[in-house]
N, C-alpha and C positions, 0 to 999 in steps of 0.2 A: 504493500500500500504506500510505499515511499515515505512513511512516517517513522521517525525514530524516537524512542524513549530511553532515557537513562535512569536507572534506579540506583540510589545510593543506600547501601546496606543490604547484606545477605542474611538477615534474620528471617524468621518464618514470614513476617509481614512483607518484606521486600521480595523474597523468592516466590511466594504465592501470587503476588501481584504481577511479577514478571512472567510467571507461568501463564496467567490468563492473557496477558498482552501478547506473548509469543504465540499462544494457541490461536489467537484471532488474526494472526498474519502480520502484525506490526513488527518492526525491527526493535529489538530491545538489548540493552547491555546492563549488567549489574556490576557495580563497583564496590568491592569489599576491602576494608583496610586490614583485616586479619588474614591468616593463612588457612582458615577453614570457615565454612558457613555455619549458620544456626544461631548466631548471636549468643544469648544466654542458654539456648537449647543445645547443651553439650553433654556427650555421653562418653565414658571411658570404661574399659574393662581392665581390672587389675587383680591378680592373685585369685581369679575365679569369681570376683565380685563385679557386678555391673553398677557403675555410679552415674546417676544423672545429676549433673552439676547445676542445672536450672530446673525447669519444669520436669517433674517425675512422672507425669501422666497428662492425659487430656480427656475432655468429655466430648462425646460425639453429638454435639448440639446442632450441627448443621450437616446436611448431606454433602456439602462441598468437601468435607474431610475425607469421606469414603471415595469421592470422585478423584481427589488428588492421589490417594493411596493406590487406587486401581489403575489410574492412567500413568502413574510413574513406576508401576510394576513391583510394588512391595506388598501386595495383598497377603502373601504367605508370611510376611514378617509381622503383620499387625496382630496384636493379641489383646484380649479383653480381660478385665480384672476377674480374679477368682471369686466365686460366690462366697468363699470362706472369709473374704476380706470385706464383707458387706457391713459389718457392725462398726460403728464409730463410738468412741468413748470420750467422755469429758471428765477431767479431774475435779473432784470436790471433796474437801476434808481428807486429803491424802488417800482417796480411794477412786478407782475408775468406775464410772457409771455409764452404761450404754445409753446413747442418745436415742430416745424413743421415736419411731417413725410411723406409729399407728396408734389409734385411740386407746386400746386396752393396755399396751406397754406404757403409754403416757400416764395413764391413771395409776399404774403400779410403781412407776419409777421413783427412786429416792433422790434423783437428781434435782427435782423441784419440790418445794414444800406444798402443802395443801393450798395455802394462800396464793402461791405463785401459779398453781394449776387453775384455780378459780378465776384468777385475773386473766389468763390466756383465753378462757372460755368466753370472756366478755368482749373479745376483739371485734366480732361482727357489729357491735353496737357503738363502736368508736367512729366519729365522723372524719371527714377528709381534713387534711391540713391545707394551708394556703400557699406556701412557697417551698417546694422541695429542694430547689437549688441552694437555698441558704438554711437548710435544715440538716443537722448532722444525723448520722445513722443512730447514734445514741438517743437523740431526741425523738426520732421517728419510732424506734422500737419501744422505748420506755412508755411513750404515749399510747401505742397500740397494744403492746403485749406485757408491759410492766417491767420494773427494774430487775427482778430476779431472772427473767428470761434474757434480758440484755446481758446480765453479768455471767450467766452460765450456759448460754447458747450462742448469742450473737457476738459477744466480745471475743471468745475463742475462735469462732468462725471467721470473723474479720481478720484476726491475727493469722489464721491459717491460709486464707486466700490472698490477702493484700499485704500481710505483715504490717497491718495498719492500725490506726487508732480510731475507734468508732466515734469518739468525741469530736474528731476533726474531719472524718470522711463525709462528703456530701452524699446523702442517700440517693438523690436523683442522678448525680454524675457517676458515682461508683457502683450503684445497684439500680440502674434505671428500670429494669423489668420488675423489681420488687416495688418500687414506688409507683410504677404504672398500674399495678393491681389496685392500689388505692385510688389513683387518679381516674381510672376508667370504670372500675367496678365498685368503688366505695369501701373496699376492705381487702385484706389478704385472703381470708377464707373464701369469700365470695369470688375473688379473682382467680384463685387456684382452680376452682371448678369451671368458671366461665371462660377463663383464658386458655384452658386445655383445648377447646374447639378451635381457637385461633391458631395455636401452635400446630395442630394437626393439619389445618388448611395450608400453612406455610411449610410443611414438611420439616419443622423444627421440633426440638425437644427441650423441655426445661432442664436446667442443670441438676434438678432433683431426680429426674427420671432418665437422663441420658446415660448411655453406657460409657464406663471409663475404659480408656484404651492406652496402650503403649506399643512398643515393638520389641522383638526378641533381643535386639542389641541396643535398646534405649531410644529415647525420644529424638535424638539427633538423626536417626534413620530417615525421618521424613524430610528435613531440609537437605540432607545429603542426596536423597533420591530426586528431589525437585531440581537441585543444582546439576545433577548428572543428566537430567532430561534437557537442561538448557545448554549443557556442554561448554563450549568456548565463549559463550555469551556471559559467563560469570568470570570476572577477573579478581584475582587475589593480591594481597599485599600492595594495595593501591594507596598512595599518599599524595599530599599537596593538592587536594582537590579544590579547584576554583571555578566558580560559575559566573558567566557574564552574559548579558543580553546583546544580541546582534540582530537588529531589525525585529522580526516576529519570531526569531529562533533563539536558541541558547547555545553558548559555547562552553564546553566543559574541558578544562585543562587539568591534567593529573600526571603523576609519575608512577611508574611501575618497574620494579627492579632496576632503578636508577635511570630509566629511560623516560623522557618527557613525551607525553601524548596529548592530542587535542581532538575533541569530537564535537561535531555540530549536530544538534538534535532539535526536535519540535517540543519536547516536554521533559522535565526533570521531576522525579518524585523522590523525596527523602523519607526513609523509614528508620532513621537513626534515633537514639534517645533524645529527649527534649533538651538535655544539657549539652548535646553535641550539635544539634540542629543549627544554632546561630553561626557556627563555624563555616557553614556552607551557604546559608540563606541571608545572613546579615547584610551583604552588599545590596540587597533589595529592600531592606527595612532596618534602619538604624536602631529602632527600639525593640527589635525581636528578642535580643538577649535579656533585656529588662523585663519584657512581657512573660518570658518563660522561667525566670529565676525562681519563682515560687512553686514550681513543680518539684516537690520533694521526693527524693529517692532514698529511703532509709537504708542503713547498713544491715546486712543479713549474713550470718554464717551458716553453712550447711555442713553438718557433721555426720560422717558415715561410720557405723560400728558393725563389726561382725563377731559373732559368738558361735561356739559349738552348741548344738541343740541341748546337750545335757546340762549346760550351764544355766539354762533358762527354766525357772520353776513356775512361771506363769503361763497359762494356756494362751497361745496366739490364735485368737479366733475373730480377728477383725482387721480393719484398715489401719488402726492406730488410735491415737488420742490427741486431743487439744487441751491446752491449759489456760483457764481464765486468768486474767491479770490478778484477781483477788487471791489466787493460790500462791503467789509470790515465789515462783520457781525461776531458775535462770535460763529457761528455754521456753519456746512457744508450743512445742508438741513434738510428737514422733510418729513416723510412718513405719509400719511393719512391712518393709519393702518386699521381702521374699515370700510373704504370705499372699500379697496382692497379685504379683506377677511371677512367672517362672523365670529361670536363668539369671536370678539376681544374686545367688550365693552358691558356693561350692556344696557338694553333697555332704549332708550331715551338719550343715551350718545355717545360720539365719542372719539376715541383713536388716539393718535399721537406718532410717534417715531422720536426723534430728535438726530442728530449725531454731536458731538463736538470734536474738536481737529484734529488729523491726522498729517501727515508728514509736512503739510504747517503751522500748528498752534499748535505745542506742548507747546509753551510758554503760552497758555491760562491756563494751569494747574498750573501756578505760582500764579494765582488769587485764593483766598480762595474759596473752593468748593461752599459754600452757596451763595457767591457773584456772581460767574460765572453762577450758575443755575438761579439765580434771573435775571441777565442781559439777558440770553438767553430767558427766559420766556417772558420778557418784549418785546424783539425784535420780537419774534414769535407772540405774542398776537397782537402787533400793525399791523403786516403784514397781519395776518389772520382775523383782525377785531373782535377780541374776547373781550367780556366784562366780567370783574371779574376774580377772581383767579381760577386756576385749581382745580377740585374736587379730582384729584388723581395725585400724583407725586411719581415716583420712578426713580432710576438711577443705572446704572452699569458702573463701571470704569474698562477698560482693560488697564493695564499698558503697555503690549506688545500685540498689536492687530494684524493687517494683515501684513505678510511679504512683504517687498518692493522689487520688481524685478528691482533694480536700474541699472544704467549704469555699465557695466562690469560684470553683473550677469552671463554671459556666463562662467566666470572663476569658479564660484561656481558650476554651472551645470557640468562643466568638472571635477572638483575636486570630486564631488559625483560619477560620472561615473567611474573615476579612482579608487576611494576607493572600489567600488564593484568589479572591475576587480582584484585588489590586494588582496581582502578578499572574495573569493568565498563562497557563502552561507549567506553573510550579505547583506541586502538590505536596501536602504534609500528611504522613501516615505514621504508623508505629503504635506501640501499645499504650501510649499516652493519649490516644484518640480512639474512642469507641470500645474500650475494654481491654483488660490485661491478659485474659486467658488465651490459650492456644486456639480454641474455637472462635473466640471473638476476633482474633487477629486474622484468621482464615476467612471468616465471614466478611470482615471489613475489606480484605484484599479484593474481593469481587466488587464491592461497592466503589472502591477507589478506581479499579480498572474501568468501571462503567463511567465514572466522571471523566477519566482520561480519554476514553473512547468518544464520549459526547463532545469533548473539547476538540479533539483531532478531526472529527467528522463535521463540525459546525461550519 
């Protein structure tokens, strides 16, 4: 079609967008500053353990995921979570309580008090709020479901998904589908039933019912497969990227392996994090860096532990557990990795993934790393009834992890929209727009592709 698009960033957002562009017949090139694709979606195998350094799984919330998997030839690699990993636990008073997912278990659970349970039953009678963009997740949940549900269900959930602070996250920006249940249907319970018909019509699934997936060799399998399908259109170890406008086109200068290159194109899309974006797009907007400076990325450490099965005296019958802030532990929770998916640990051993830090506890990294890890292992071992030291220990520290859709995030969303209007042909994508999950990024990749296609064909 004689139209060329350059994508900056070979994370899942950039690669998926490039895939749709390439499939439609446009010329595309992906510029990646690292030596591998995937961004935070990185997987390593070491001593028989499979380590996912970023996302450890995805939820099949959109049919686009299966389409990408099938069309890139990795259907045989895709695996779904073991049913034995279906239970989720929450820590309360130094004991793990299964999070109830049905009425009878909810009535019987000791996770919530009688008063807390009665408060939840009153949710259908709570009216709508006025402005979700400036309402925190804490305000929304405590109003609709009560303080106890906030403390022992939503607080740990937000920590597990966003590594975030529910007092600061905007409910409408961070959890738009949750807020939409109130906005459209008048409440959460009403919306869950009525919204199911809408999701069925759109061939989408809620995150509560979508199947959890990964791959035999970890989540990086997906970006690797997309990159392989694009072949030489993905360039690695690119540096010194500079973008300029020439007439109604764009010129992209860059260096690769010490050699200077220059490309002329019709459109440029950035899928890099918000704190990197101004490096490339500031020549078109002097205020861009200032506008994005409040997109907070908290520090997170991922700790991997391996034990022999005989060391573990607690039954491993679930996905893992999350820790409410009120429980005052030095970590956010743990995933029982080898229970959920196969190929995660050597024969006769079990693997665990532990999350530390986040928006509510960045101060933990003031503690010397070795001391912090030792403290977390001690707390984890005591709760899990583990005897002896771990057989395998690895960690990955992300200084800037998941972008936080905090109160007032609507202003950042509007700024990005206005930037694109003022600079036709430049597009902003990535996990700080439209959702942080793997499913969100893939769904948004098609939406961004449609915007680019409409612009090029106008």
